[in-house]
C-alpha positions in Angstrom: 74.9 72.5 38.5 73.6 74.0 35.3 75.0 73.4 31.8 74.9 76.5 29.5 74.7 76.6 25.7 75.1 79.5 23.3 73.2 78.5 20.2 69.9 76.8 19.4 71.3 73.6 17.9 73.6 73.0 20.8 70.7 73.6 23.3 68.7 70.8 21.6 71.5 68.4 20.4 73.2 68.3 23.8 70.4 66.4 25.4 69.7 64.4 22.2 73.4 63.4 22.0 73.5 62.1 25.6 70.2 60.3 25.2 71.8 58.4 22.3 74.9 57.8 24.4 72.8 56.3 27.1 71.2 53.9 24.7 74.6 52.8 23.2 76.1 52.4 26.7 73.2 50.1 27.7 73.9 48.0 24.7 77.6 47.8 25.5 77.0 46.9 29.1 74.3 44.3 28.4 76.3 42.6 25.7 79.6 42.7 27.7 81.4 44.3 24.8 82.8 47.0 27.2 85.0 44.2 28.7 86.8 43.5 25.4 89.4 46.3 26.0 90.3 44.7 29.3 91.0 41.3 27.5 93.1 43.1 24.8 95.0 44.9 27.6 95.8 41.6 29.4 96.9 39.8 26.2 99.1 42.8 25.2 101.0 42.8 28.5 101.4 39.0 28.5 102.9 39.1 25.0 105.1 42.0 26.0 106.5 40.0 29.0 107.2 37.0 26.8 109.0 39.1 24.3 111.5 40.5 26.9 114.7 38.7 27.7 115.3 36.3 30.6 117.2 39.0 32.6 114.0 40.7 33.5 113.4 38.5 36.6 110.1 36.8 37.5 108.0 37.2 34.3 104.7 36.4 36.1 105.1 39.0 38.8 106.2 41.6 36.3 103.3 41.0 33.9 100.8 40.9 36.7 102.0 44.3 38.1 101.8 45.8 34.6 98.3 44.4 34.0 97.2 45.6 37.4 98.4 49.2 36.7 96.7 49.4 33.3 93.5 47.8 34.5 93.2 50.4 37.3 93.7 53.2 34.8 91.1 51.7 32.5 88.6 51.3 35.3 89.1 55.0 36.3 88.6 56.1 32.7 85.4 54.1 32.3 84.1 55.1 35.7 84.5 58.9 35.1 84.3 59.1 31.3 82.2 56.2 30.2 79.5 55.3 32.8 76.5 57.8 32.7 76.1 59.2 36.2 75.0 62.9 36.4 71.3 63.5 35.3 70.7 66.2 32.7 67.5 67.4 31.0 66.3 70.6 29.3 65.7 72.2 32.8 69.4 71.5 33.5 70.5 73.0 30.2 70.0 76.7 30.0 70.3 78.9 26.9 72.7 81.7 27.8 71.4 85.2 26.8 73.4 87.2 29.4 75.8 88.7 26.8 73.1 89.5 24.3 71.2 91.3 27.1 74.3 93.3 28.0 74.7 94.4 24.4 70.9 95.1 24.1 70.6 92.5 21.4 67.1 90.9 21.1 67.7 87.2 20.8 64.6 84.8 20.7 64.5 81.9 23.0 64.9 78.4 21.5 61.2 77.7 21.9 60.4 80.8 19.8 62.4 79.5 16.9 61.7 77.0 14.2 63.1 74.3 16.4 60.3 74.6 19.0 58.5 71.6 17.5 61.7 69.5 17.9 61.9 70.4 21.6 58.4 69.0 22.2 59.5 65.6 20.8 61.9 65.2 23.6 58.8 64.8 25.9 60.8 66.0 29.1 63.2 63.1 28.8 66.4 63.1 30.8 69.8 61.6 30.2 72.8 60.7 32.3 76.2 62.2 31.6 79.6 60.9 32.7 81.2 63.0 35.3 84.2 63.9 33.2 82.2 65.1 30.2 79.9 67.1 32.4 82.9 68.8 33.9 84.4 69.4 30.4 81.2 70.9 29.1 81.0 73.3 32.1 84.7 74.2 31.8 84.6 74.8 28.1 81.5 77.0 28.3 83.1 79.0 31.2 86.2 79.7 29.0 84.1 80.5 26.0 81.9 82.8 28.0 84.9 84.7 29.4 86.3 85.1 25.8 83.0 86.3 24.5 82.7 88.8 27.4 86.1 90.2 26.4 84.7 91.2 22.9 83.8 94.9 22.8 80.0 95.3 22.9 78.3 98.0 20.8 75.3 98.8 18.7 75.5 97.2 15.2 73.6 99.4 12.8 73.7 96.8 10.1 72.0 94.2 12.3 69.3 96.7 13.2 68.8 97.5 9.6 68.4 93.8 8.8 65.8 93.5 11.6 63.9 96.5 10.3 64.0 95.1 6.8 62.7 91.7 8.1 59.8 93.3 10.0 56.5 92.6 8.3 52.9 94.0 8.8 50.9 91.1 10.2 47.5 92.8 10.0 46.3 92.5 6.3 43.9 95.4 6.8 46.7 97.7 8.0 48.9 96.6 5.1 46.1 97.5 2.7 45.7 100.9 4.4 49.5 101.5 4.0 49.1 100.8 0.3 46.1 103.2 0.1 48.2 105.9 1.8 51.0 105.4 -0.6 48.6 105.7 -3.5 46.5 108.6 -2.3 49.2 110.7 -0.5 52.8 109.7 -1.0 52.7 109.1 -4.8 51.0 112.5 -5.7 53.2 114.4 -3.2 56.4 112.9 -4.5 55.3 113.5 -8.1 54.5 117.2 -7.3 57.9 117.6 -5.6 59.9 116.4 -8.5 57.8 118.2 -11.1 59.1 121.4 -9.4 62.7 120.2 -9.9 63.9 121.3 -6.4 67.5 121.2 -5.3 67.6 118.8 -2.4 70.4 117.9 0.0 71.4 114.2 0.6 69.4 114.4 3.9 66.3 115.7 2.1 66.6 113.1 -0.6 66.7 110.4 2.0 63.8 111.9 3.8 61.4 112.0 0.8 62.1 108.4 0.0 59.6 107.1 2.5 55.9 107.7 3.1 56.3 109.4 6.5 58.6 112.1 5.1 58.9 115.2 7.3 59.2 117.3 4.1 55.8 116.3 3.0 54.3 116.6 6.5 55.6 120.1 7.2 55.8 121.8 3.8 52.5 123.5 2.7 51.0 122.1 -0.4 51.7 118.4 0.2 50.2 116.3 3.0 48.1 119.2 4.2 46.4 119.3 0.7 46.0 115.7 -0.4 43.5 113.5 1.3 42.2 109.9 1.4 40.2 109.0 -1.6 38.3 106.4 0.4 36.2 107.2 3.5 37.8 106.2 6.8 35.6 105.4 9.8 38.2 106.5 12.2 37.8 110.1 11.0 34.1 111.1 10.9 32.7 113.0 8.0 33.5 116.8 8.3 31.4 119.1 6.1 34.1 121.8 6.1 36.9 119.4 5.2 35.0 116.9 3.1 32.8 119.3 1.1 32.0 117.9 -2.3 32.9 114.3 -1.3 30.4 111.5 -0.9 28.8 110.9 2.5 28.6 107.1 3.0 26.4 105.1 5.3 29.2 104.4 7.8 29.8 108.1 8.3 33.5 107.9 7.4 35.3 111.0 6.4 38.3 111.8 4.1 41.2 112.8 6.4 44.0 115.0 5.1 47.2 113.0 4.6 48.8 114.8 7.6 45.9 113.7 9.8 45.9 110.2 8.3 49.5 109.8 9.1 50.1 111.6 12.5 46.7 111.9 14.2 47.5 110.6 17.7 46.8 106.9 18.4 44.6 106.4 15.4 47.1 107.7 12.9 48.9 105.4 10.5 52.3 106.1 12.0 51.3 105.0 15.6 49.6 101.8 14.4 52.7 100.9 12.3 55.0 101.4 15.3 52.9 98.8 17.1 54.0 96.2 14.5 57.7 96.7 15.5 59.4 94.9 18.3 59.7 97.3 21.3 63.2 96.1 21.9 64.3 97.1 18.4 62.8 100.6 18.9 64.8 100.9 22.2 68.0 99.9 20.4 67.3 102.4 17.7 66.7 105.1 20.2 70.0 104.3 21.9 
């Protein structure tokens, strides 16, 4: 049987908690401390019988029957809820991502989080879990899973926006190229646009607020006019396009901003999309 967890800490701490429990149980069993409740139980029933009146009949038989009943109950409790019995390890515990998959939510596995180093410290250890607590864990997760499944599932634009905001360009060369594009293309195009004092709709105002603006790409006089001020090896020197600009030893040319941004697989847009998680792009498309 598999135990399921629904968050990172629970996945890790479930096994850690039972490892600690096993250590404490070994101490209680080796020292005999676990037998103290039985002694207390016997003394309680003996005192209870002595405190009752003489009309209760044979005190010895009555107290022995009471002690026997309570001892049996205590043994059953210890047997099922105290003694470690069912083995459990990280292969038995499974991180449940079924609901997040149904909702198209990209959730990293525990080993992909900051807790991954903590998992390695467990060194594939295993623990033993009492039967009752193993059953209670499975039952509680089954009820919780059913309750979560009843929650309506839909796309959360705020979560996607947070993920987009948290996305970073890992390639420092590409990050510098984005900065160059903003300096050579976006900044002069945006300055030219607002010098003309145009009347823009809300959609157009939102469009011109980023470097891949469709307005700058498709309107004559903007990205089809400005070009890179630094030679780019991906675009060889073109005498017709780059006339009057320096020819460098690497043969790099000066692409127009429209080429620089949207020129197939070598364009800046395509390379930036490679930095984004494909799952996030799928959710955005949905």
